[in-house]
C-alpha positions as CSV (number, residue, x, y, z in Angstrom):
1,X,-4.8,15.9,-38.7
2,X,-2.7,17.7,-41.0
3,X,-3.6,21.0,-39.4
4,X,-3.3,19.5,-35.9
5,X,0.5,18.4,-36.7
6,X,1.0,21.6,-38.5
7,X,0.2,23.7,-35.5
8,X,3.1,21.9,-33.4
9,X,5.5,22.6,-36.0
10,X,5.7,19.2,-37.7
11,X,7.2,19.6,-41.2
12,X,5.2,18.8,-44.3
13,X,7.2,15.8,-45.5
14,X,6.7,14.2,-42.1
15,X,3.0,14.9,-42.2
16,X,2.7,13.6,-45.7
17,X,4.4,10.2,-44.7
18,X,2.7,9.2,-41.6
19,X,-0.8,10.1,-43.4
20,X,0.2,8.5,-46.6
21,X,-0.7,11.6,-48.7
22,X,1.5,13.5,-51.3
23,X,3.3,16.7,-49.9
24,X,1.5,18.8,-52.1
25,X,-1.7,17.6,-51.0
26,X,-0.5,18.6,-47.3
27,X,0.3,21.9,-48.6
28,X,-2.8,22.7,-50.1
29,X,-4.9,21.6,-46.7
30,X,-2.6,24.0,-44.8
31,X,-2.8,26.8,-47.3
32,X,-6.8,26.4,-47.3
33,X,-7.0,26.9,-43.7
34,X,-5.1,29.9,-43.8
35,X,-7.6,31.3,-46.4
36,X,-11.0,29.9,-45.5
37,X,-13.8,30.2,-48.1
38,X,-16.2,33.1,-47.8
39,X,-19.4,32.3,-46.2
40,X,-22.5,32.2,-48.1
41,X,-25.7,34.0,-47.3
42,X,-27.8,32.4,-44.4
43,X,-31.0,32.8,-46.7
44,X,-31.4,31.3,-50.1
45,X,-32.5,33.6,-52.7
46,X,-36.0,32.6,-54.2
47,X,-37.1,33.9,-57.8
48,X,-40.9,34.1,-58.3
49,X,-41.7,32.4,-61.4
50,X,-43.4,34.5,-64.2
51,X,-47.1,34.2,-64.6
52,X,-48.6,33.0,-67.9
53,X,-49.4,35.9,-70.2
54,X,-47.7,39.0,-71.3
55,X,-49.5,41.7,-69.5
56,X,-48.2,40.6,-66.0
57,X,-51.9,40.0,-64.9
58,X,-53.5,37.4,-63.0
59,X,-55.0,34.2,-64.6
60,X,-58.3,34.9,-62.6
61,X,-60.9,36.7,-64.8
62,X,-63.3,39.2,-63.2
């Protein structure tokens, strides 16, 4: 609602009064919309856990 009214040139004090939120919060919402957060990568990073033993070998004995 804040951004909707801000786009229609409603002043911050009026938006805050109508929504019942402080003016600094209205301004923070508007500022965050102007500078969106960077997007995260689409795929998560998976790290292979270390294998038992110091030599990096397998647990299977031949």
